[in-house]
Steps between C-alpha positions, in 0.01 A plus 500: 500500500142427463360437149172665491360311211212276480659254258683197622731552213596846636554347832734234351704781370505656843645195646780495225361224295592491126278424208655227281448443133301187477606170340134456404529487127267237371575286192222348301287526189354852404211606715236752462409681818224761582630840560418868416141393478575216242444127554652176385538133573804393705684180441625304791848545605705304749697763691748245649583356156534852367742627776710172461548575135574867561766385748636268244562777264205507267489848350171495330201605735210580282199708612215575273349841413158613611278762356535862593213730590487769245683825608670341810828374622486120525726233669703289255737379778480363753151360456233559616668803654805608702389737762540384868198337632419558870188325593274219379157381600220284347142400555569161351741309252354674207483853639826634624641856516864605507581872571831687461695807413382772263136388570547168358192279528507144348213239508519116464185340364615137544675490173687844435632807676371821338596865583198699609505887509472593876464876427789583732868549440582474873675191642245245618605295796211256617164364398212325664138434406191360657393349154589527130317825454619664825873534496719768663838607408712751702823685435718804530362846555192369663379308173188303575361316185180282471417240246127457437535208264538716193756769576717660749394838648677747748319532841608806680626393845583843654853389563825562318721254692654202316271196555678155537213246582135443468269236653128479593250268646225618229410769259405738784801430731828556329821617653803654347844571666768754426787707593298701750176345581248218474181591286168333505234468215141464619347469161480865415805681640853455615579624857798503728527219766553771754787611726591159609597390154714794402869434494808689410650177369251350265278191469585229218226231513158423626300180532213377706281189566192708525367838574580470873853340457738713289878547505723768359892480513761752426852638569679441829308185546189686553171292527160630574162308540147601426230314702213649330476802728857645533861459399756405764876448468633153564875418568621284210823433692715619207643847380546389133261662265199265410392500149241233478224339713254216437319236700270195490298616793501719812737279679739428214650815349852547326686819439831528314760778458850614482810267578304191441253584780199273545276529793182309600183585694355216689209692639683630802840628404728540199812256490803518272552195278822407317476560128843382391571807301618854563340641195224741540162325475230708320179300516328199650189324384360146528228251405464384855684453840714224323563675179674840541723677251746789574697696228757763509817671371740317268227252398487335839197272535407304803226249568348426851306211629419677818789337676811588292612706199680340208651690196305454177671500158406784278749573222524881544717744682258795462346652824154340554242747625152345463350161585143351468406138591180338400589153613769229505531490115434864412716792619640806324811711566587833346806733527757704323538507130140397447575166678200253490543145631226240563495196718281214379565269789793323334731787412534869412487633139550848368266701297752772399691444196794657320861609609519777765844648481548880493488613134693800396453543135257427230510525107347337208510484121114485496191396692588130477869536574564668840800441720545582869829475699568489865690382798730197506501479116136451478348544144124463418353508165140571373412333165159642466325237702722382794787636726795255515830497695799491252840393602756792493799294598583759775432552862590872490193731527401648166400873506410587139385349173475631144509363153496600124268212421388152610840337415718780644436566875750623761467483886745649733545488870738450797880453486512616138252231377404532141285221341387474150186320346530386126162371472570152641701536822658760727878496517759712696704777320812655644412860598849619600397605838409354843284810588145457557296576194148646540362578162537425124368664196595521135412658160569160319706176508829673471432797730421398851569684822507387862559701803578427871694562822787754528404674188542178288395540132569216245402487136430188267627559152366180359803306586614583859417721807739794533530749783372841427631751770215704650725746683331418825511249786136520622245215446316509164180317500311572167580533143294597193557663168368635173778361287876428492598872559231604745494278822428583862614336814361583851587434846635633827693760303189627325506474113776432250466549126687318214537708187677233287845579632497546871280520820415832652311590815176696455366708797152403632482712819407174694638421828402128466621222276301347210401144434349498148493674168281490184401725233316521162758712342786733528268780633297278724685306779389413845707405798360368836658444834488517881225687704258501193717730296433521119697719256430574136747595227358721201809503315661799668476435873358293789197607685340334802137384461288431807416130563278560799670221689804415715561149416816401315439475131710223323417467134325664203367416166255649251349464151530855424502858639151476646516142626773453766512246786701503817544209753608561861503386862201400692307388196523841339401534129473850352370598150572814293226612261688779336420765784503335838626202691205284650514199730377168356414262786708183451314281744833409679725641767801322362776730390506522119839534319452513121249554238471432124212483249420323178234749399325794685237246618734221600750623763705280743627576841735271708616521864561333835354156584502393138240761432390515119214735426347556161277772395268430218228729389332224303366171634706209374 
């Protein structure tokens, strides 16, 4: 199978590599980082010490807040942001760009990383510039963006192909490569490289030593050379896909690719070189012929001196997709989960802070007391100024969280896990079941419901959890109610209603299961589920309401009948204004699993990769 995708990450998936959740959680003092247009001073953190402390079991990793832009969704965790980053380039140590998914553009000014609006929501794959005020970024669907020193603007390229790489010799000689062709910018217009550059496989990277010496590499080991007049194919000697290319000069060019492939051009021919790894290698860049770096899948990082390659120690398992080297003591690497690592000549340090587990549920007692729970027993807490990891005492994944107040909070999860927070610490409570529990909700301290696999429903009466037969064996994934005698449970079975004495199925006419439920009252209840389905209960019957999307919808919350939020896969956030559902751009492609709000203007969403987003209509 050929993966017709310009992204090395996509290619990694095609060769059956797996994304692994990073151990890159960083311990240290609270930090303020620029993001969502904000700014702040960052305190120094020793990543090695941090990871040693984490492995020793320290459960308190603190990451400070930053200000939100009014009316936007802003990253609370991880910091500065958590979208995958695909490319990095700089004009110097104090002017570096990192580009990524969902149009992410980040800038380093020598002190802080800040998020800059790119004007595009498409995935960005690569960046290059001739100087600080002439920078290009390319990406999916033919996206070509230009930075003029002040802002990013879209430059129509006349192509809809996914673009994976960009390089130039100057402002009037820029090349971009993609899934179908090679494009050229002459200072005024993008044009095709011609019949010789078109391919059914796809190009992944481009680099040159000058306007008359340019290389492009791609799938099937393809390599093509521009001599200033025409492109000509050159046998690379390998059939693995090639993802990256760089050189120190015309007779010293390196290309890297699938299966640990490294090939070297000596001015006459390409020769294979032993890399010492079978991981897919995404990018190669260097500061000179004796200072070359290579990065790839699973956090693999290699350093070459022109004679041999040796592994470098970078404490991450994330796929690394982008690389830029200014010199022996200044290199940047970017990758999945917003990964940002810097080489200072002595060691690598991370610039991404905060836990990155999948988060499945969120709830709070107020804007300064918000809990999120997730995989492998992870619990994170927002205290109004910082996110911290809190020990749960469990390694079971936690799926739902709810409380009646700051000293009475429940979390439920796999294998019948039920944890309770009393205001000081989390402790385990016997649930009476070993079935997976997916959601929890209550009307008060002595009336709490949890639902899960095989139709499981349990009820907390203030003293113990007791089984409450649902009459079904399908999975139940959401629960919410108006009061003790009016509770809804939703899942693969559709909807069930508790009337104070027993559970009864209520027909919805849906052919798909539901994941979440929320309402403002007995006559205003919403359920959400697979393939973008939304149903509304008016007190008498369920009716489908068009969402306009096909993504799975996972959680709902609202402040009232005209203010309801839904979180879903692929970064989906929808808002109900009382008459229609409208998309609210989240700025991420991470799947979002749950939402909760303290007020209409302070709404929280959590999801994969440790994603915690907050919407605040007012600047903090």
